[in-house]
C-alpha positions as CSV (number, residue, x, y, z in Angstrom):
1,M,74.3,169.9,102.2
2,M,71.9,172.6,101.1
3,P,71.9,176.2,100.0
4,R,71.2,178.8,102.8
5,R,68.1,180.1,101.0
6,H,66.2,177.0,102.1
7,E,66.4,178.3,105.7
8,R,63.7,180.7,104.8
9,L,61.1,178.0,103.9
10,A,58.1,177.5,106.1
11,G,58.6,174.7,108.5
12,F,62.4,174.6,108.1
13,P,63.3,175.1,111.7
14,E,61.0,172.2,112.8
15,A,62.3,169.9,110.0
16,R,65.9,170.8,110.9
17,R,65.4,170.0,114.6
18,A,63.7,166.7,113.7
19,L,66.5,165.7,111.4
20,R,69.1,166.6,113.9
21,E,67.4,164.5,116.6
22,K,67.6,161.5,114.1
23,G,71.3,162.1,113.6
24,W,71.0,163.8,110.2
25,P,72.3,167.4,110.9
26,I,71.8,169.9,108.1
27,Q,74.9,171.7,106.8
28,F,74.9,174.6,104.4
29,R,77.0,175.6,101.4
30,S,77.5,179.0,99.9
31,T,76.5,177.9,96.4
32,G,72.9,177.5,95.0
33,G,71.3,174.3,93.7
34,T,69.2,171.8,95.5
35,P,69.8,169.8,98.8
36,V,72.2,166.9,98.4
37,P,72.4,164.1,101.0
38,Q,75.9,163.4,102.3
39,S,77.3,160.4,104.1
40,P,80.5,158.4,104.2
41,A,79.0,156.3,101.4
42,V,78.7,159.4,99.0
43,I,81.5,160.2,96.6
44,N,81.6,163.8,95.4
45,V,83.0,164.4,92.0
46,A,83.9,167.8,90.5
47,L,84.3,168.3,86.8
48,A,86.1,171.4,85.5
49,Q,86.2,171.6,81.8
50,R,85.4,174.3,79.1
51,C,82.0,173.8,77.7
52,R,80.8,175.3,74.5
53,V,77.1,174.8,74.5
54,G,74.2,177.3,74.7
55,S,72.0,177.4,77.8
56,S,72.8,176.5,81.4
57,A,70.4,173.5,81.1
58,A,72.5,172.3,78.1
59,H,75.7,172.8,80.2
60,L,74.2,170.5,82.9
61,E,73.2,167.8,80.4
62,W,76.6,168.0,78.7
63,G,78.4,167.7,82.1
64,Y,76.4,164.6,83.1
65,R,77.2,163.0,79.7
66,R,80.9,163.7,80.2
67,L,80.8,162.1,83.7
68,G,79.0,159.0,82.3
69,D,81.3,158.6,79.4
70,P,84.6,160.4,80.0
71,G,86.2,159.0,76.9
72,A,83.6,160.6,74.6
73,P,84.6,163.6,72.5
74,G,84.0,166.9,74.3
């Protein structure tokens, strides 16, 4: 899945067509971020927890640490 803003990139229509022909259709999501491959082998995990750290980069690092060690103090 990928954010809709990537539709505006040069060469996107051609890349989308080539991927569809190979059986990898592109689907879009309404949120930002980067493209994420999806398949039946992918497990999506959502973490919703209050985070009290400064920047958004710190939030991301904090979240990855929580996923990797859910028993750690938060």
